[in-house]
Residue, then its C-alpha position, 0 to 999 in steps of 0.5 A: x148303301x149306308x154304313x152304320x156303326x152300333x156304338x156303346x157309350x159309357x160315362x166313366x167313374x159313375x156307379x151304377x153305370x150311365x150308358x147309351x147304345x146308338x146307331x150312327x152313319x159311319x160318314x159322320x164327323x167326330x164333331x157330329x158324333x160329339x153332337x150325338x153324345x151331347x144329345x143322348x146324355x142331355x149335355x148342353x154343349x157349353x164346354x170344350x170336348x176332345x176325342x182320343x183314338x190311336x194316340x191322336x187327339x181330336x176336338x177344337x184346336x186351342x193352343x192354351x189347352x195343347x198340352x204338348x200333343x196337337x189336337x186335330x180338328x174334329x169336324x175334319x175327320x169322319x168316323x169311317x176313317x178311324x174304323x178303316x184304321x182299325x179303331x174300335x174304341x174311342x175316349x171322349x172327354x167333355x167339359x175339362x173342368x168337370x172332366x166327364x170321361x166317356x168310353x165309346x166302343x164300336x160294337x158292329x158296322x153293317x151296310x144298309x140299303x137307303x138312308x136310314x133315319x140316323x142317329x138312332x137310340x137303341x138303349x141305355x140306362x139312367x139319366x145323364x148328370x146335369x151340366x156343371x154339377x161338378x164332375x163325378x164327385x159333384x154328381x154324387x153329392x147332388x144325388x144325395x141332396x136330391x134323394x133326401x128331402x131333409x138334406x140342407x141343400x135339397x130344395x136348392x139343388x132341385x131349384x137349380x136343376x129345374x124342379x125335379x130329377x129322376x136319376x133312373x129315368x133316361x128320358x128316352x123320348x127327349x133323347x129321341x127328339x134331340x136325335x131327330x133334329x140331328x138326323x134332319x141336319x145330317x140328311x140335309x148335309x148329305x143332300x148338299x154333298x150329293x148335289x155338289x158331286 
């Protein structure tokens, strides 16, 4: 049996809301959950990240960014461990410069037979902001420039983001392709763990 968590992920400080709902095995580490978040929002994993749950921080320990509370290694803790401790909500920050804050809500956990192809996208809304756009205020300015062909920065921002940007299009197929890569990696990791046991 495989324990599967249904997780709702919201990008905070953005209206209308940008969100995703995914299923993940509870056996994944927080580092692997970070990879899932990167995949579903289209982030490029260029920057540091951090989870916070039950007054504890998880990420990549770095004394420069300690801020008085130690950061535990995200690759060393599994989502199942937090769920077993009663955690149902996690906060996730990506790119401390842009400050993209997310809220993760564990909506349900269920046991399923066999190894499902996880992670899996269940739903969502809107395109994730481009990398390095400047956080929520920068994204708002970016959307204004994209939407107005007469805006003085319209052509520049379209060139910068690769030519086109449709804020209402979540690009589900691209997300599913990225999640499939993670699913294959998780499956290989699980096989190695079973072989060692």
